[in-house]
Each structure stands twice: as structure tokens, then as C-alpha cells.
BAVEX-993143 format. One record per residue (C-alpha): x, y, z; residue number from 1. Coordinates in steps of 0.001 Angstrom, whole numbers, plus 500000, padded with zeros to 6 digits. Example, Ala and Ser with C-alpha at 12.3 -4.5 7.8 and 13.67 -1.06 7.14 Angstrom:
BEGIN
        X        Y        Z     i
   512300   495500   507800     1
   513670   498940   507140     2
//
This chain:
BEGIN
        X        Y        Z     i
   434034   371839   185859     1
   433716   368348   186034     2
   432230   367943   189488     3
   428556   368226   190254     4
   428841   371758   191691     5
   430129   373152   188360     6
   427628   371362   186189     7
   424884   372700   188327     8
   426413   376009   188117     9
   425829   375852   184362    10
   422178   375758   184821    11
   421808   378322   187528    12
   421035   382077   187047    13
   423994   384509   186669    14
   423763   385733   190132    15
   424317   382239   191805    16
   427053   381341   189468    17
   428926   384471   190635    18
   428569   383254   194435    19
   429416   379515   193572    20
   432996   378535   193814    21
   434545   375531   191952    22
   436209   372705   193844    23
   439916   372290   193941    24
   441826   371578   190706    25
   438755   371569   188377    26
   438891   373262   184976    27
   437174   376351   184619    28
   434569   376111   181852    29
   431766   378508   182090    30
   428811   379132   179961    31
   428735   382822   179043    32
   425333   384818   179457    33
   425555   388272   177811    34
   423910   390878   180273    35
   423580   394617   180242    36
   426296   396206   182371    37
   425230   398457   185278    38
   428306   400538   185047    39
   427834   403547   182747    40
   431487   403752   182091    41
   431422   400160   181193    42
   428637   400676   178692    43
   430470   403543   177052    44
   433858   401207   176763    45
   431751   398481   175107    46
   430252   400950   172634    47
   433682   402171   171782    48
   434829   398707   171285    49
   431901   398025   168836    50
   432676   401074   167013    51
   436354   400230   166864    52
   435342   396959   165575    53
   433169   398364   162694    54
   435832   400861   161825    55
   438467   397787   161494    56
   436180   395811   159168    57
   435478   398933   157366    58
   438858   399173   156520    59
   439590   395652   155613    60
   436374   395412   153412    61
   436374   398454   150937    62
   432842   400059   150628    63
   430715   399747   147563    64
   431415   403463   146681    65
   435107   402943   146898    66
   434700   399885   144553    67
   432501   401832   142218    68
   434956   404948   142168    69
   437922   402708   141383    70
   436096   401092   138701    71
   435196   404616   137306    72
   438764   405609   137481    73
   439944   402548   135907    74
   437402   403082   132864    75
   438197   406515   132649    76
   441972   406246   132370    77
   441562   403244   130285    78
   439398   405044   127700    79
   441733   408177   127524    80
   445022   405812   127039    81
   443332   403495   124456    82
   441620   406434   122625    83
   445124   407977   122275    84
   446636   404666   121131    85
   443697   403403   119066    86
   445653   403814   115732    87
   447911   401054   117266    88
   444934   398661   117803    89
   443686   396603   114964    90
   440233   395433   114168    91
   436697   396433   113346    92
   436028   400125   114423    93
   432787   401958   115108    94
   433570   405033   117222    95
   436938   405845   118569    96
   435816   406581   122242    97
   433169   403620   122336    98
   435706   401202   120873    99
   438384   402315   123602   100
   435572   401653   126381   101
   434592   398383   124755   102
   438153   397412   124634   103
   438751   398040   128455   104
   435678   396003   129164   105
   436583   392978   127226   106
   440031   393257   128720   107
   438833   393737   132432   108
   436486   390901   132145   109
   439321   388650   130507   110
   436656   388058   127658   111
   438935   389080   124892   112
   436962   388369   121737   113
   439861   389348   119439   114
   437874   391858   117408   115
   440068   394537   118610   116
   443759   393440   119029   117
   446914   395380   120144   118
   449378   395450   117195   119
   452371   397363   118802   120
   454485   396763   121785   121
   453237   399881   123496   122
   449615   398804   123177   123
   450564   395167   124236   124
   452221   396224   127288   125
   449270   398488   128249   126
   447002   395615   127637   127
   448957   393431   130061   128
   448850   396087   132808   129
   445104   396789   132299   130
   444158   393142   132431   131
   445660   392510   135698   132
   444598   395752   137216   133
   441167   395289   135806   134
   440705   391710   137187   135
   441430   392813   140535   136
   439060   395510   140390   137
   436325   393450   138868   138
   436880   390911   141578   139
   436014   393439   144440   140
   433110   394836   142104   141
   431560   391110   141651   142
   431613   390781   145455   143
   430113   394126   146392   144
   427772   394832   143588   145
   426493   390917   143132   146
   425851   390897   147004   147
   423913   394247   146947   148
   421674   393236   143982   149
   421036   389815   145477   150
   420093   391063   148777   151
   417751   393393   147427   152
   416089   390822   145470   153
   416023   387834   147773   154
   413433   389283   150172   155
   411048   389737   146967   156
   411865   386202   145713   157
   410981   384739   149208   158
   407577   386593   149341   159
   406853   385297   145760   160
   407361   381716   146978   161
   405267   382315   150069   162
   402475   384515   149063   163
   399849   382380   151154   164
   402125   381908   154139   165
   400305   383554   157320   166
   403142   384734   159387   167
   404694   387894   160486   168
   407440   389783   158892   169
   409697   388551   161887   170
   409119   385011   161147   171
   409526   385628   157486   172
   412945   387284   158171   173
   413908   384406   160231   174
   413183   382050   157489   175
   415251   384080   155024   176
   418094   384169   157359   177
   418096   380347   157816   178
   417922   379816   154184   179
   419980   382835   153046   180
   422443   380940   150852   181
   419599   379110   148997   182
   417639   382080   148169   183
   420853   383900   146941   184
   421567   381039   144545   185
   417940   380972   143352   186
   417908   384573   142715   187
   421281   384581   141029   188
   420183   381701   138921   189
   417016   383776   137805   190
   419292   386768   137036   191
   421650   384658   135096   192
   418821   383125   132969   193
   417447   386896   132323   194
   421023   387990   131361   195
   421476   384938   128889   196
   417975   385423   127390   197
   418420   389371   127032   198
   421805   388934   125421   199
   420772   386141   123058   200
   417825   388167   122075   201
   419888   391265   121284   202
   422408   389421   119229   203
   419669   387802   117220   204
   417683   390844   116676   205
   420243   393487   116338   206
   423484   391945   115341   207
   421512   389686   112922   208
   423113   386463   114191   209
   421354   383015   113983   210
   419752   382037   117098   211
   422259   379257   117691   212
   425196   381527   117078   213
   423690   384218   119453   214
   423394   381604   122291   215
   426845   380491   121359   216
   428174   384059   121689   217
   426439   384598   125055   218
   427910   381513   126651   219
   431274   382347   125366   220
   431175   385823   126720   221
   429653   385116   130195   222
   432131   382423   130878   223
   434906   384724   129587   224
   435869   381872   127113   225
   435693   384665   124251   226
   436416   382598   121099   227
   436136   385872   118987   228
   434503   384396   115981   229
   431299   385903   117007   230
   430991   389197   118858   231
   429496   392708   119044   232
   430396   394385   115909   233
   427843   397292   115463   234
   427903   400644   117114   235
   424654   399871   119039   236
   425856   396473   119964   237
   429020   397797   121483   238
   427029   400439   123443   239
   424821   397235   124727   240
   427962   395153   125370   241
   429634   397583   127635   242
   426939   397379   130090   243
   425897   393764   129512   244
   429308   392081   129565   245
   429958   393668   133183   246
   426698   392524   134512   247
   426395   389098   133074   248
   430156   388205   133940   249
   429431   389298   137554   250
   426343   387554   137799   251
   427973   384367   136498   252
   430800   384447   139027   253
   428375   384923   141838   254
   426341   381871   140495   255
   429335   379548   140876   256
   430144   381114   144225   257
   426739   380479   145789   258
   426646   377113   144151   259
   429781   375998   146036   260
   428540   377755   149190   261
   425074   375932   148939   262
   427094   372558   148478   263
   429324   373398   151473   264
   426259   374261   153711   265
   424498   371015   152746   266
   427523   368995   153563   267
   427859   370880   157001   268
   424169   370319   157724   269
   424360   366676   157113   270
   427519   366371   159263   271
   425767   368168   161883   272
   422587   366094   161732   273
   424966   362895   162110   274
   426867   364344   164992   275
   423629   365083   166755   276
   421786   361761   166052   277
   424434   359298   166508   278
   425021   357093   169622   279
   427381   358389   172159   280
   429976   355707   173321   281
   432432   355347   176054   282
   435144   356293   173870   283
   433266   359701   173152   284
   432980   360145   176676   285
   436848   359656   177350   286
   437591   362148   174407   287
   435211   364659   175840   288
   436604   364408   179518   289
   439094   367290   179087   290
   440130   367328   182666   291
   440566   363616   183208   292
   438311   363185   186207   293
   436310   360525   184229   294
   433122   362592   184477   295
   431748   365011   181463   296
   430080   368128   182476   297
   427727   370266   180265   298
   430378   372454   179219   299
   432759   369672   178233   300
   430061   367831   176295   301
   429282   371074   174297   302
   433011   371863   173603   303
   433387   368170   172309   304
   430196   368415   169756   305
   431555   371821   168661   306
   435021   370275   167861   307
   433388   367406   165971   308
   431491   369733   163841   309
   434641   371717   163230   310
   433217   374826   164857   311
   436137   375207   167188   312
   439636   373768   167541   313
   441774   372639   170758   314
   443912   375764   169938   315
   441053   378149   170351   316
   439878   376511   173463   317
   443238   376797   174937   318
   443559   380428   174002   319
   440225   381204   175457   320
   441307   379491   178820   321
   444314   381676   178772   322
   442140   384756   178534   323
   439985   383700   181196   324
   442749   382831   183647   325
   444149   386524   183071   326
   440729   387923   183706   327
   440146   385752   186852   328
   442396   387830   188854   329
   441218   386539   192369   330
   441264   382806   191026   331
   437727   382200   192072   332
   436989   380343   188844   333
   434371   382710   187951   334
   434303   386395   186237   335
   432736   389327   187974   336
   432713   393163   187447   337
   435479   393246   190149   338
   437592   390857   188297   339
   437571   392935   185292   340
   438151   396020   187200   341
   441413   394203   188837   342
   442542   393167   185364   343
   442193   396599   183766   344
   444105   398158   186714   345
   446890   395295   186160   346
   447097   396417   182636   347
//
């Protein structure tokens, strides 16, 4: 790749690239341009590969419906079990079914106010089992539900910030994609403020706590600190808490997640800017010269920059080259439909 013929091949159209052969001993790095296949069977194979990949990711990442179903089953089983053993749980009671559901929620989210406490070995063991199961389910539900909620809101948030921007929808969505993490963070921050205000006002007006105590209880809840000196004690308060605790803790978790992601993205952009603007030295050229011929081609330079950015590792490059060698059956230094046919026959 280091000689002039290969460097020129990187800039040629795909047909010319296929006709040109590399010089002896040159490393075979090529820029890949995706082009439609003229072979109908190849198209069907590609479509099948895409479908198989989608099915694989679907199995790895459970759907929102599955996570919601697991949460429903968890709460249903929890309500039934704790309803039956409610006499072995001490604390202020309102309604037996509501208290069982409320106890499940504060256990699952690890808030644990202490206003309802297991007082027998059986209920203590049940609480231990439910807290571990619930935290696993809530972790999945946090990821799915918050992403769904945020992605629905971020477009509206972007439009609100750019009401007077004269651009088409395509440009708008490109801007959203570029600043996706930022808009997600802003949206979650807005939702978090809304949840805090709603919880504070409810505790202040319904539970009759002072404004300071209401805000204090809200903060202790959404951070899952749950001191327990202030909590939802009325029947209406626990009905509100069942929905508000899950929603607010999910939003809080996503807020810190996007905050960390935003910080990481900014550091990555700073690194990229430094890599792209700094002066290239002779030491850089030596490091980029992968085949040791004292010349650096376009592909070598791009790979070196990607390695500097941490986008690719030497191990990954080596594995790609091994795959290239397996597909390049005729050892021409380029890949063609004929090579792929021979490779598939060889398998």
C-alpha cells in the first residue's frame, strides 16, 4: 500500500481499483466503498445477514414490552405475597393491597423509607429476594423506559430551542443526531426538575409537610437515600408514591448516566480536535509506516489517526487483514465478486 500505485488506487473509482494490482511485497490496505450488488442472490444473502443481525441484537437486548411484562409480573407476585404476609410487616397501615404494592415499590427501587418494615424471618428473607430481583428489573426498565421517553421528547425540545431556524427537517435531524447526548441530557434535566417540583408540591399540600421537609423527602427519595423520617403516610400519598417513585428514580438514574456520557463525549471531542490540529512530526510518520518502506500512504495515515483517537486497535487491524487475506483467494491485493465466490466455495 505504501507505493504510489496503491496510494493512487485509494483515490480511484471502484472499477479502476479492481483492475489495478499492487506491487510486490506491499501491504494490502484498501478503502472500502459500499456499492449495490448486481447479483440478486447476493442481495438476498445480504438481506438475510441483516435480518439475522437484527434478530441477534433483539435477543441480546430485551424489548420494552418484555421488560414491562417482567415488571408487571414482579409487582403482581410481590403484591400477592406481601398481601398474605402483611401481618408480619410492622408500620403505619392504610390499605392492605396498597401497602403491599407500596412496599414492593420502595423495596424494588431500594428507597426503603422504613415506614413499613419486615418483623419476621420469613418476611425478611422475602424482602432480600425481592430487592435483588427488583433492582435487576428496574435496571432494565430504567434503560428502556427512559430512552423511550427521552427520544420522544428530544425532537420537541430541539424545535423549542430553534423555533426561528430556517432549515428543512433533514437538517434538523442531522443536528439532533450530532448533539444527541446533549439534547438527551437537557431533556432529562427538565424532566427531573418537573418530578422534583411535583413531588415537593404534593408532599406540601397533601401530606401537610413543610416546604423544606417536602423538598428534603423528595431528594431522599429520588436519590434512593430514604432516611425514613419523612415519607408518604396517607392513602392518597401512597397511591401517588407508587407511580412517582418509579418515575423519579428512573429519571434520576438517566440524568447521571447522560451527565457521564456528555462528559465523556466532550473529552473525546477535545482529543479529536487535538489529534486533527497538531503538527505531524517525523516520529509520527515512522509510527504510521506500518509496512516499513519509509513511505506513508493514505490508508496508513487514516489508520494511524484512528488509533490515536482510540477508535481502533492494532489487534482489530490485524484481524481485519486476516479476513482480507482469506477472502483474497487469487492474491491480487483487491477484492472482487469473483474472490467472494471462490471464498464461499472454499468454505
